A tleap script that builds the chain and sets N, CA, C and O, in Angstrom:
source leaprc.protein.ff14SB
mol = sequence {
  NMET HIE PRO GLN VAL ARG TRP VAL LEU ARG
  GLY GLN LEU LEU VAL THR LEU LEU ALA GLY
  LEU VAL ALA GLY LEU THR LEU GLY MET ASN
  ALA ALA VAL SER ALA VAL LEU GLY GLY GLY
  ILE ALA ILE ALA SER ALA LEU ALA TYR ALA
  TRP ARG ALA LEU ARG SER ALA ARG VAL ALA
  VAL ASP ALA ARG ARG ALA LEU ASN ALA GLN
  MET LEU GLY GLU GLY TYR LYS PHE ALA VAL
  THR LEU LEU LEU PHE SER LEU VAL PHE THR
  ALA TYR ALA ALA LEU VAL PRO LEU PRO PHE
  PHE LEU ALA TYR ALA ALA THR ILE VAL VAL
  TYR TRP ILE ALA LEU LEU ARG GLN CARG
}
set mol.1.N position { -12.700 17.206 -21.117 }
set mol.1.CA position { -11.623 17.988 -19.857 }
set mol.1.C position { -10.713 18.782 -20.486 }
set mol.1.O position { -10.231 18.690 -21.615 }
set mol.2.N position { -10.445 19.996 -19.149 }
set mol.2.CA position { -9.657 21.145 -19.497 }
set mol.2.C position { -8.908 21.317 -20.365 }
set mol.2.O position { -8.399 20.197 -20.417 }
set mol.3.N position { -8.341 21.993 -21.260 }
set mol.3.CA position { -7.337 22.007 -21.906 }
set mol.3.C position { -5.930 21.664 -21.179 }
set mol.3.O position { -5.224 20.675 -21.377 }
set mol.4.N position { -5.662 22.966 -20.098 }
set mol.4.CA position { -4.994 23.045 -18.964 }
set mol.4.C position { -4.652 21.808 -18.549 }
set mol.4.O position { -3.479 21.533 -18.805 }
set mol.5.N position { -5.410 20.768 -17.869 }
set mol.5.CA position { -5.426 19.712 -17.345 }
set mol.5.C position { -4.930 18.405 -18.194 }
set mol.5.O position { -4.186 17.480 -17.866 }
set mol.6.N position { -5.534 18.647 -19.247 }
set mol.6.CA position { -4.758 17.766 -20.406 }
set mol.6.C position { -3.520 17.991 -20.694 }
set mol.6.O position { -2.885 16.983 -21.003 }
set mol.7.N position { -2.767 19.318 -20.700 }
set mol.7.CA position { -1.722 19.563 -20.846 }
set mol.7.C position { -0.638 19.407 -19.700 }
set mol.7.O position { 0.567 19.198 -19.843 }
set mol.8.N position { -1.284 19.546 -18.649 }
set mol.8.CA position { -0.421 18.898 -17.572 }
set mol.8.C position { -0.069 17.353 -17.846 }
set mol.8.O position { 1.071 16.895 -17.921 }
set mol.9.N position { -1.398 16.567 -17.996 }
set mol.9.CA position { -1.219 15.197 -17.748 }
set mol.9.C position { 0.059 14.120 -19.085 }
set mol.9.O position { 0.688 13.085 -18.865 }
set mol.10.N position { -0.015 14.900 -20.255 }
set mol.10.CA position { 0.358 14.817 -21.535 }
set mol.10.C position { 1.779 14.850 -20.696 }
set mol.10.O position { 2.392 13.801 -20.499 }
set mol.11.N position { 2.224 16.017 -20.254 }
set mol.11.CA position { 3.452 16.612 -19.690 }
set mol.11.C position { 4.131 15.422 -18.381 }
set mol.11.O position { 5.085 14.644 -18.375 }
set mol.12.N position { 3.223 15.742 -17.522 }
set mol.12.CA position { 3.666 14.325 -16.807 }
set mol.12.C position { 3.648 13.155 -17.203 }
set mol.12.O position { 4.118 12.318 -16.432 }
set mol.13.N position { 3.151 12.731 -18.422 }
set mol.13.CA position { 3.525 11.594 -18.965 }
set mol.13.C position { 4.459 11.353 -19.799 }
set mol.13.O position { 4.790 10.167 -19.811 }
set mol.14.N position { 5.030 12.040 -20.523 }
set mol.14.CA position { 6.202 12.641 -21.155 }
set mol.14.C position { 7.227 12.247 -20.221 }
set mol.14.O position { 7.841 11.185 -20.327 }
set mol.15.N position { 7.441 13.200 -19.190 }
set mol.15.CA position { 8.531 13.648 -18.390 }
set mol.15.C position { 8.522 11.923 -17.982 }
set mol.15.O position { 9.303 11.220 -18.624 }
set mol.16.N position { 7.541 11.177 -16.798 }
set mol.16.CA position { 7.564 9.839 -16.790 }
set mol.16.C position { 8.048 8.811 -17.420 }
set mol.16.O position { 8.733 7.902 -16.951 }
set mol.17.N position { 7.528 9.029 -18.962 }
set mol.17.CA position { 8.389 7.612 -19.932 }
set mol.17.C position { 9.687 8.134 -20.175 }
set mol.17.O position { 10.582 7.299 -20.307 }
set mol.18.N position { 10.049 9.625 -20.283 }
set mol.18.CA position { 11.756 9.739 -20.517 }
set mol.18.C position { 12.386 9.514 -19.123 }
set mol.18.O position { 13.509 9.060 -19.341 }
set mol.19.N position { 12.207 9.609 -17.948 }
set mol.19.CA position { 12.854 9.366 -17.242 }
set mol.19.C position { 12.851 8.007 -16.813 }
set mol.19.O position { 13.835 7.491 -16.282 }
set mol.20.N position { 11.509 7.262 -17.079 }
set mol.20.CA position { 11.832 5.535 -17.155 }
set mol.20.C position { 12.933 5.010 -17.814 }
set mol.20.O position { 13.765 4.217 -17.374 }
set mol.21.N position { 12.838 5.706 -19.292 }
set mol.21.CA position { 14.054 5.309 -19.904 }
set mol.21.C position { 15.761 5.492 -19.824 }
set mol.21.O position { 16.699 4.789 -20.202 }
set mol.22.N position { 15.619 7.221 -18.916 }
set mol.22.CA position { 17.130 7.265 -19.059 }
set mol.22.C position { 17.229 6.100 -17.545 }
set mol.22.O position { 17.911 5.091 -17.729 }
set mol.23.N position { 16.826 6.202 -16.690 }
set mol.23.CA position { 16.624 5.406 -15.594 }
set mol.23.C position { 16.813 3.539 -15.976 }
set mol.23.O position { 17.332 2.687 -15.253 }
set mol.24.N position { 16.270 3.387 -17.166 }
set mol.24.CA position { 16.501 2.354 -17.413 }
set mol.24.C position { 17.521 1.616 -18.161 }
set mol.24.O position { 17.862 0.438 -18.059 }
set mol.25.N position { 18.006 2.698 -19.058 }
set mol.25.CA position { 19.392 2.244 -19.765 }
set mol.25.C position { 20.533 2.625 -19.173 }
set mol.25.O position { 21.619 2.311 -19.659 }
set mol.26.N position { 20.416 3.422 -17.938 }
set mol.26.CA position { 21.441 3.667 -17.059 }
set mol.26.C position { 21.819 2.894 -15.795 }
set mol.26.O position { 22.914 2.480 -15.414 }
set mol.27.N position { 20.908 2.838 -15.391 }
set mol.27.CA position { 20.661 2.257 -14.358 }
set mol.27.C position { 19.998 0.795 -13.779 }
set mol.27.O position { 20.046 0.432 -12.604 }
set mol.28.N position { 19.577 0.298 -14.532 }
set mol.28.CA position { 18.697 -0.838 -15.489 }
set mol.28.C position { 17.177 -1.079 -14.749 }
set mol.28.O position { 16.679 -0.164 -14.093 }
set mol.29.N position { 16.544 -2.278 -14.899 }
set mol.29.CA position { 15.361 -2.285 -15.564 }
set mol.29.C position { 14.445 -1.760 -13.899 }
set mol.29.O position { 13.423 -1.073 -13.885 }
set mol.30.N position { 15.143 -2.298 -12.679 }
set mol.30.CA position { 14.427 -1.801 -11.097 }
set mol.30.C position { 14.893 -0.354 -11.232 }
set mol.30.O position { 13.842 0.276 -11.349 }
set mol.31.N position { 15.733 0.357 -11.269 }
set mol.31.CA position { 15.694 1.842 -11.922 }
set mol.31.C position { 14.573 2.515 -12.857 }
set mol.31.O position { 14.051 3.616 -12.680 }
set mol.32.N position { 14.365 1.755 -13.717 }
set mol.32.CA position { 13.454 2.506 -14.934 }
set mol.32.C position { 11.985 2.287 -14.747 }
set mol.32.O position { 11.131 2.924 -15.363 }
set mol.33.N position { 11.580 0.782 -13.327 }
set mol.33.CA position { 10.225 0.472 -12.990 }
set mol.33.C position { 9.916 1.483 -11.553 }
set mol.33.O position { 8.746 1.586 -11.186 }
set mol.34.N position { 10.926 2.148 -10.843 }
set mol.34.CA position { 11.019 2.832 -9.953 }
set mol.34.C position { 10.809 4.101 -10.638 }
set mol.34.O position { 9.740 4.572 -10.251 }
set mol.35.N position { 11.389 4.863 -11.506 }
set mol.35.CA position { 11.073 5.593 -12.307 }
set mol.35.C position { 9.624 5.984 -12.275 }
set mol.35.O position { 8.968 6.790 -11.614 }
set mol.36.N position { 9.332 5.023 -13.339 }
set mol.36.CA position { 7.992 4.860 -13.773 }
set mol.36.C position { 6.683 5.092 -12.645 }
set mol.36.O position { 5.679 5.766 -12.873 }
set mol.37.N position { 7.004 4.307 -11.316 }
set mol.37.CA position { 6.329 4.486 -10.337 }
set mol.37.C position { 6.499 5.875 -9.864 }
set mol.37.O position { 5.471 6.508 -9.620 }
set mol.38.N position { 7.647 6.441 -9.700 }
set mol.38.CA position { 7.722 7.585 -9.425 }
set mol.38.C position { 6.863 8.868 -9.981 }
set mol.38.O position { 6.426 9.710 -9.197 }
set mol.39.N position { 6.694 8.931 -11.145 }
set mol.39.CA position { 6.200 9.734 -11.830 }
set mol.39.C position { 4.866 9.406 -11.932 }
set mol.39.O position { 4.071 10.335 -12.080 }
set mol.40.N position { 4.366 8.014 -11.871 }
set mol.40.CA position { 3.092 7.616 -11.593 }
set mol.40.C position { 2.328 7.656 -10.391 }
set mol.40.O position { 1.185 7.200 -10.417 }
set mol.41.N position { 2.856 8.198 -9.204 }
set mol.41.CA position { 2.008 8.831 -8.149 }
set mol.41.C position { 1.880 10.354 -8.482 }
set mol.41.O position { 0.991 11.041 -7.980 }
set mol.42.N position { 2.710 10.795 -9.259 }
set mol.42.CA position { 2.124 12.624 -9.317 }
set mol.42.C position { 1.273 12.311 -10.524 }
set mol.42.O position { 0.240 12.979 -10.555 }
set mol.43.N position { 1.428 11.529 -11.455 }
set mol.43.CA position { -0.466 11.632 -12.216 }
set mol.43.C position { -1.144 11.758 -11.634 }
set mol.43.O position { -1.885 12.729 -11.484 }
set mol.44.N position { -1.076 10.392 -10.903 }
set mol.44.CA position { -2.115 9.867 -10.463 }
set mol.44.C position { -2.514 11.010 -9.505 }
set mol.44.O position { -3.648 11.246 -9.922 }
set mol.45.N position { -2.315 11.832 -8.532 }
set mol.45.CA position { -1.949 12.634 -7.499 }
set mol.45.C position { -2.944 13.765 -8.285 }
set mol.45.O position { -4.161 13.841 -8.115 }
set mol.46.N position { -2.113 14.648 -9.213 }
set mol.46.CA position { -3.085 15.339 -10.548 }
set mol.46.C position { -4.092 15.157 -11.100 }
set mol.46.O position { -4.750 16.080 -11.579 }
set mol.47.N position { -4.532 13.577 -11.169 }
set mol.47.CA position { -5.763 13.034 -11.619 }
set mol.47.C position { -6.832 13.289 -10.647 }
set mol.47.O position { -7.961 13.737 -10.849 }
set mol.48.N position { -6.249 12.907 -9.512 }
set mol.48.CA position { -7.086 12.892 -8.135 }
set mol.48.C position { -7.585 14.726 -7.897 }
set mol.48.O position { -8.704 15.157 -7.616 }
set mol.49.N position { -6.704 15.255 -8.058 }
set mol.49.CA position { -6.856 16.895 -7.752 }
set mol.49.C position { -7.924 17.474 -8.958 }
set mol.49.O position { -8.713 18.402 -8.782 }
set mol.50.N position { -7.761 16.722 -10.189 }
set mol.50.CA position { -8.409 17.719 -11.229 }
set mol.50.C position { -9.900 16.998 -10.936 }
set mol.50.O position { -10.895 17.666 -10.654 }
set mol.51.N position { -9.901 15.745 -11.029 }
set mol.51.CA position { -11.376 14.813 -10.582 }
set mol.51.C position { -12.051 15.354 -9.442 }
set mol.51.O position { -13.270 15.354 -9.608 }
set mol.52.N position { -11.710 15.773 -8.437 }
set mol.52.CA position { -11.834 16.960 -7.670 }
set mol.52.C position { -12.687 18.287 -7.728 }
set mol.52.O position { -13.838 18.721 -7.775 }
set mol.53.N position { -11.185 18.687 -7.688 }
set mol.53.CA position { -11.650 19.937 -7.719 }
set mol.53.C position { -12.562 20.643 -9.019 }
set mol.53.O position { -13.663 21.195 -9.025 }
set mol.54.N position { -11.827 20.429 -9.817 }
set mol.54.CA position { -12.651 20.930 -11.401 }
set mol.54.C position { -14.240 20.493 -11.338 }
set mol.54.O position { -15.131 21.148 -11.879 }
set mol.55.N position { -14.452 19.280 -10.590 }
set mol.55.CA position { -15.679 18.921 -10.407 }
set mol.55.C position { -17.050 19.576 -9.763 }
set mol.55.O position { -18.242 19.724 -10.031 }
set mol.56.N position { -16.103 19.861 -8.758 }
set mol.56.CA position { -17.018 20.883 -7.865 }
set mol.56.C position { -16.826 22.742 -8.179 }
set mol.56.O position { -17.629 23.628 -7.886 }
set mol.57.N position { -15.585 22.859 -8.808 }
set mol.57.CA position { -15.613 24.385 -9.466 }
set mol.57.C position { -16.862 24.680 -10.450 }
set mol.57.O position { -17.427 25.774 -10.455 }
set mol.58.N position { -17.192 23.743 -11.176 }
set mol.58.CA position { -18.181 23.859 -12.239 }
set mol.58.C position { -19.442 24.403 -11.905 }
set mol.58.O position { -20.224 24.923 -12.700 }
set mol.59.N position { -19.599 24.258 -10.693 }
set mol.59.CA position { -21.148 24.443 -10.063 }
set mol.59.C position { -20.729 25.519 -8.808 }
set mol.59.O position { -21.576 25.908 -8.005 }
set mol.60.N position { -19.331 25.936 -8.754 }
set mol.60.CA position { -19.327 26.948 -7.682 }
set mol.60.C position { -19.725 28.097 -8.045 }
set mol.60.O position { -19.145 28.382 -9.092 }
set mol.61.N position { -20.649 29.180 -7.613 }
set mol.61.CA position { -21.419 30.370 -7.931 }
set mol.61.C position { -20.539 31.752 -7.258 }
set mol.61.O position { -20.668 32.933 -7.579 }
set mol.62.N position { -19.507 31.083 -6.104 }
set mol.62.CA position { -19.030 32.082 -5.610 }
set mol.62.C position { -17.357 31.565 -5.227 }
set mol.62.O position { -16.770 30.491 -5.358 }
set mol.63.N position { -16.933 32.994 -4.666 }
set mol.63.CA position { -15.699 32.382 -4.855 }
set mol.63.C position { -15.264 31.669 -3.578 }
set mol.63.O position { -14.121 31.220 -3.495 }
set mol.64.N position { -16.148 31.551 -2.573 }
set mol.64.CA position { -16.001 30.851 -1.158 }
set mol.64.C position { -16.334 29.258 -1.473 }
set mol.64.O position { -15.887 28.487 -0.624 }
set mol.65.N position { -17.011 28.697 -2.505 }
set mol.65.CA position { -17.243 27.837 -3.073 }
set mol.65.C position { -16.013 27.172 -4.089 }
set mol.65.O position { -15.643 26.006 -4.223 }
set mol.66.N position { -15.527 28.519 -4.774 }
set mol.66.CA position { -14.978 27.815 -5.480 }
set mol.66.C position { -13.297 27.937 -4.584 }
set mol.66.O position { -12.593 27.191 -5.265 }
set mol.67.N position { -12.809 28.248 -3.959 }
set mol.67.CA position { -11.639 28.424 -2.916 }
set mol.67.C position { -11.853 26.584 -2.085 }
set mol.67.O position { -10.932 25.803 -1.843 }
set mol.68.N position { -13.290 26.372 -1.836 }
set mol.68.CA position { -13.561 25.010 -1.025 }
set mol.68.C position { -13.156 23.933 -1.807 }
set mol.68.O position { -12.522 22.972 -1.370 }
set mol.69.N position { -13.636 24.132 -3.350 }
set mol.69.CA position { -13.364 23.079 -4.123 }
set mol.69.C position { -11.802 22.872 -4.363 }
set mol.69.O position { -11.308 21.747 -4.306 }
set mol.70.N position { -11.220 23.754 -4.574 }
set mol.70.CA position { -9.684 23.951 -4.684 }
set mol.70.C position { -9.133 22.910 -3.796 }
set mol.70.O position { -8.727 21.804 -4.156 }
set mol.71.N position { -9.171 23.531 -2.220 }
set mol.71.CA position { -9.099 22.996 -1.270 }
set mol.71.C position { -9.191 21.647 -1.006 }
set mol.71.O position { -8.331 21.086 -0.327 }
set mol.72.N position { -10.330 20.946 -1.558 }
set mol.72.CA position { -10.664 19.666 -1.326 }
set mol.72.C position { -10.265 18.688 -2.381 }
set mol.72.O position { -10.499 17.482 -2.469 }
set mol.73.N position { -9.535 19.589 -3.243 }
set mol.73.CA position { -9.000 18.470 -4.768 }
set mol.73.C position { -7.645 18.553 -4.169 }
set mol.73.O position { -7.026 17.535 -4.477 }
set mol.74.N position { -6.819 19.481 -3.320 }
set mol.74.CA position { -5.268 19.501 -2.682 }
set mol.74.C position { -5.271 18.184 -1.411 }
set mol.74.O position { -4.389 17.380 -1.110 }
set mol.75.N position { -6.058 18.301 -1.100 }
set mol.75.CA position { -6.926 17.194 -0.236 }
set mol.75.C position { -6.807 15.706 -0.811 }
set mol.75.O position { -6.205 14.743 -0.336 }
set mol.76.N position { -7.392 15.791 -1.711 }
set mol.76.CA position { -7.417 14.436 -2.358 }
set mol.76.C position { -6.165 13.921 -3.027 }
set mol.76.O position { -5.847 12.743 -3.187 }
set mol.77.N position { -5.416 15.165 -3.443 }
set mol.77.CA position { -4.181 14.919 -3.908 }
set mol.77.C position { -3.105 14.229 -2.935 }
set mol.77.O position { -2.365 13.261 -3.109 }
set mol.78.N position { -3.288 15.049 -1.900 }
set mol.78.CA position { -2.599 14.842 -0.650 }
set mol.78.C position { -2.386 12.926 -0.346 }
set mol.78.O position { -1.483 12.095 -0.450 }
set mol.79.N position { -4.058 12.968 0.134 }
set mol.79.CA position { -4.074 11.698 0.294 }
set mol.79.C position { -4.069 10.590 -0.458 }
set mol.79.O position { -3.917 9.492 0.076 }
set mol.80.N position { -4.262 10.744 -2.014 }
set mol.80.CA position { -3.954 9.671 -2.744 }
set mol.80.C position { -1.860 9.823 -2.988 }
set mol.80.O position { -1.261 8.765 -3.178 }
set mol.81.N position { -1.179 10.930 -2.953 }
set mol.81.CA position { 0.279 10.835 -2.510 }
set mol.81.C position { 0.653 9.644 -1.612 }
set mol.81.O position { 1.283 8.598 -1.774 }
set mol.82.N position { 0.058 10.186 -0.682 }
set mol.82.CA position { 0.532 9.178 0.640 }
set mol.82.C position { 0.018 7.836 0.552 }
set mol.82.O position { 0.639 6.803 0.803 }
set mol.83.N position { -1.329 7.968 0.121 }
set mol.83.CA position { -1.204 6.281 -0.072 }
set mol.83.C position { -0.615 5.506 -1.253 }
set mol.83.O position { -0.302 4.343 -0.999 }
set mol.84.N position { -0.414 5.939 -2.479 }
set mol.84.CA position { 0.619 5.406 -3.110 }
set mol.84.C position { 1.582 5.020 -2.789 }
set mol.84.O position { 1.974 3.859 -2.913 }
set mol.85.N position { 2.651 6.712 -1.894 }
set mol.85.CA position { 3.768 6.427 -1.485 }
set mol.85.C position { 4.270 5.193 -0.834 }
set mol.85.O position { 5.246 4.458 -0.986 }
set mol.86.N position { 3.258 5.239 -0.067 }
set mol.86.CA position { 2.992 3.933 1.140 }
set mol.86.C position { 2.878 2.488 0.725 }
set mol.86.O position { 3.442 1.537 1.265 }
set mol.87.N position { 2.032 2.462 -0.358 }
set mol.87.CA position { 2.240 1.407 -1.517 }
set mol.87.C position { 3.668 0.827 -1.932 }
set mol.87.O position { 4.404 -0.121 -1.661 }
set mol.88.N position { 3.633 1.754 -2.603 }
set mol.88.CA position { 5.009 1.405 -3.296 }
set mol.88.C position { 6.047 1.023 -2.340 }
set mol.88.O position { 6.709 0.049 -2.699 }
set mol.89.N position { 6.403 1.618 -1.052 }
set mol.89.CA position { 7.518 1.023 -0.565 }
set mol.89.C position { 7.127 0.030 0.448 }
set mol.89.O position { 7.914 -0.320 1.327 }
set mol.90.N position { 5.905 -0.442 0.347 }
set mol.90.CA position { 5.732 -1.374 0.997 }
set mol.90.C position { 5.698 -2.872 0.079 }
set mol.90.O position { 5.855 -4.009 0.523 }
set mol.91.N position { 5.485 -2.524 -1.086 }
set mol.91.CA position { 5.356 -3.438 -2.052 }
set mol.91.C position { 6.181 -3.846 -2.915 }
set mol.91.O position { 6.315 -4.976 -3.384 }
set mol.92.N position { 7.013 -2.440 -3.220 }
set mol.92.CA position { 7.849 -3.011 -4.524 }
set mol.92.C position { 9.389 -3.150 -3.584 }
set mol.92.O position { 9.746 -2.084 -3.083 }
set mol.93.N position { 10.097 -4.094 -3.379 }
set mol.93.CA position { 11.228 -4.376 -2.488 }
set mol.93.C position { 12.524 -4.343 -3.295 }
set mol.93.O position { 13.642 -4.548 -2.823 }
set mol.94.N position { 12.157 -3.978 -4.940 }
set mol.94.CA position { 13.161 -3.646 -4.960 }
set mol.94.C position { 13.749 -2.150 -5.554 }
set mol.94.O position { 14.826 -2.069 -6.145 }
set mol.95.N position { 13.003 -1.179 -5.336 }
set mol.95.CA position { 12.859 0.179 -5.578 }
set mol.95.C position { 14.342 0.499 -5.184 }
set mol.95.O position { 15.038 0.242 -4.201 }
set mol.96.N position { 14.541 1.197 -6.416 }
set mol.96.CA position { 15.856 2.228 -5.926 }
set mol.96.C position { 15.187 3.454 -6.384 }
set mol.96.O position { 14.562 3.888 -7.351 }
set mol.97.N position { 15.752 3.914 -4.858 }
set mol.97.CA position { 15.328 5.227 -4.504 }
set mol.97.C position { 15.383 6.852 -5.474 }
set mol.97.O position { 14.505 7.708 -5.581 }
set mol.98.N position { 16.663 6.810 -6.019 }
set mol.98.CA position { 17.374 8.086 -6.662 }
set mol.98.C position { 16.222 8.216 -7.835 }
set mol.98.O position { 15.629 9.282 -8.001 }
set mol.99.N position { 15.945 7.030 -8.648 }
set mol.99.CA position { 15.034 7.765 -9.842 }
set mol.99.C position { 13.805 7.650 -9.435 }
set mol.99.O position { 12.942 8.228 -10.096 }
set mol.100.N position { 13.402 6.856 -8.215 }
set mol.100.CA position { 12.257 7.172 -8.096 }
set mol.100.C position { 11.771 8.644 -7.778 }
set mol.100.O position { 11.043 9.273 -8.545 }
set mol.101.N position { 12.269 9.159 -6.507 }
set mol.101.CA position { 12.130 10.351 -5.931 }
set mol.101.C position { 12.211 11.520 -7.110 }
set mol.101.O position { 11.340 12.387 -7.181 }
set mol.102.N position { 13.428 11.460 -8.105 }
set mol.102.CA position { 13.869 12.566 -9.252 }
set mol.102.C position { 12.474 11.972 -10.095 }
set mol.102.O position { 11.542 12.736 -9.845 }
set mol.103.N position { 12.226 11.336 -10.617 }
set mol.103.CA position { 10.837 11.149 -11.338 }
set mol.103.C position { 9.798 11.817 -11.027 }
set mol.103.O position { 9.045 12.532 -11.688 }
set mol.104.N position { 9.836 11.466 -9.780 }
set mol.104.CA position { 8.509 12.547 -8.633 }
set mol.104.C position { 8.626 13.699 -9.027 }
set mol.104.O position { 7.870 14.325 -9.770 }
set mol.105.N position { 9.728 14.071 -8.467 }
set mol.105.CA position { 9.918 15.536 -8.316 }
set mol.105.C position { 9.650 16.327 -9.706 }
set mol.105.O position { 9.023 17.387 -9.699 }
set mol.106.N position { 10.311 15.584 -11.251 }
set mol.106.CA position { 10.436 16.343 -11.935 }
set mol.106.C position { 8.930 16.401 -12.805 }
set mol.106.O position { 8.515 17.297 -13.540 }
set mol.107.N position { 8.300 15.117 -12.432 }
set mol.107.CA position { 6.626 15.186 -12.914 }
set mol.107.C position { 5.918 16.290 -12.284 }
set mol.107.O position { 5.250 17.016 -13.021 }
set mol.108.N position { 5.958 16.531 -11.035 }
set mol.108.CA position { 5.708 17.612 -10.047 }
set mol.108.C position { 5.917 18.962 -10.746 }
set mol.108.O position { 5.084 19.868 -10.770 }
set mol.109.N position { 6.948 18.979 -11.225 }
set mol.109.CA position { 7.727 20.645 -11.989 }
set mol.109.C position { 6.576 20.600 -12.841 }
set mol.109.O position { 5.578 21.142 -12.366 }
set mol.110.N position { 6.454 20.052 -14.065 }
set mol.110.CA position { 5.338 19.954 -14.939 }
set mol.110.C position { 4.217 20.343 -14.751 }
set mol.110.O position { 3.569 20.665 -15.747 }
set mol.111.N position { 3.672 20.439 -13.582 }
set mol.111.CA position { 2.205 20.762 -12.909 }
set mol.111.C position { 2.448 22.189 -12.103 }
set mol.111.O position { 1.503 22.816 -11.623 }
set mol.112.N position { 3.880 22.644 -12.007 }
set mol.112.CA position { 4.305 23.955 -11.468 }
set mol.112.C position { 4.152 24.738 -12.981 }
set mol.112.O position { 3.332 25.582 -13.339 }
set mol.113.N position { 5.073 24.222 -13.578 }
set mol.113.CA position { 4.953 25.107 -15.196 }
set mol.113.C position { 4.255 25.574 -15.791 }
set mol.113.O position { 4.319 26.567 -16.516 }
set mol.114.N position { 2.955 24.427 -15.386 }
set mol.114.CA position { 0.968 24.821 -16.026 }
set mol.114.C position { 0.728 26.041 -15.619 }
set mol.114.O position { 0.202 26.923 -16.297 }
set mol.115.N position { 1.311 26.177 -13.894 }
set mol.115.CA position { 0.648 27.140 -13.044 }
set mol.115.C position { 1.109 28.747 -13.794 }
set mol.115.O position { 0.501 29.811 -13.680 }
set mol.116.N position { 2.323 28.479 -14.534 }
set mol.116.CA position { 2.879 29.744 -14.800 }
set mol.116.C position { 2.695 29.746 -16.347 }
set mol.116.O position { 2.621 30.847 -16.892 }
set mol.117.N position { 2.633 28.884 -16.926 }
set mol.117.CA position { 1.981 28.749 -18.265 }
set mol.117.C position { 0.893 29.909 -19.097 }
set mol.117.O position { -0.243 29.966 -18.628 }
set mol.118.N position { 1.097 30.494 -19.870 }
set mol.118.CA position { -0.239 31.640 -20.628 }
set mol.118.C position { -0.578 31.156 -21.275 }
set mol.118.O position { 0.207 30.296 -21.674 }
set mol.119.N position { -1.707 31.180 -21.860 }
set mol.119.CA position { -2.633 30.606 -22.768 }
set mol.119.C position { -3.039 32.181 -23.849 }
set mol.119.O position { -3.836 32.100 -24.784 }
savepdb mol mol.pdb
quit
């Protein structure tokens, strides 16, 4: 696995666990579960992107194929996000929206920070 991908996933996992802990201590168990679910959706979508985009990018020999690989990765990421959001909304009746969306957003920020991070 690419070091940058590993960094993103570790950072997202850390943010998700921290959000779950804070939500649990301040708002209770359902809030903690909601926060972990929100962060988990961001992690799953990042995994889907990395799996699809980087798998194709390795064989990309020109800029067009590399761009297509990235676009396919973004498509997978979007599809996984939509699927998991709908699954959580329908299956988890005790969802606490604020920690759910805040954890999701905070975990996505880790993804953006990785784009700015220089090695």
